[in-house]
N, C-alpha and C positions, 0 to 999 in steps of 0.2 A: 612508919610512914602513913600519912593520912590520905585517903583517896580524894581526888579533886571532885568538887561538886559544882555542876554548872546549872545556872538558873536560866533555862530556856524561856525566852519571852515570845509572846505572840501579840499581835495587834489586829483588831477587827476594823475593817474599813467599810463604810456604807456611804454610797453616793446616790444622789437623785438624778444627776445629769451626767452624761458621758464626758462633757468638757471638764468636769471636776476630777475625773479619775486619775489622770497622769500626775497631777500635783499631790493628790492624796496618797497614792501608792509611792511616789518618790519620797515624800516626807516620812512615811512609815519605814521604807527600806533604809533611808539615811539614819533614822533613829536606831534601827537594829544593827546597822553596820558599826555605829559608834560603840554599842554594847559588845559586839563581836570582837572588836579590836582589843578591848579590855580583857576579854575571856575567850581567846581563840579556840574553838572546839568544833564548829560546824558552820554551814552556810545558811542561806536564807531561802525559804520556799514561799512563793506567792501562790495561793490557791483561790480560784474563782469558785465561790460557794453557790452563787445564784446571780441573777442580773443585778448589778450594782453592789454586790456583797463579796468581799474578799477577806482572806486571812493572810497576814504576812508574819512569818514565824521563823525562829531559829530551828533548823532541822538537821539531825545527825546524818540523814541520808544524802545531804548536799555537802560537797567538800567546802572546807573553809575558804573564803574568798569568792565563792560562786553564788549566784542567785538563779534559782530555777523557778519555773512556773508550771502549774497544772490546773486542770479543770476537775472539780470534784464530781 
């Protein structure tokens, strides 16, 4: 039996204006949701790194089907 290997992806989002944020995060989350359906192993974590800078990533600490957020 071969252990399953999961390719956890992350996307970096950088916006200059607050009005761009919702669309940029929504697009990144949707992209990772599509990948997660093909390889269900974990949820999505959105991390605010700094003003206008976010990371959206598959994260094993988040249950599959959930999206959590945190501030770094």
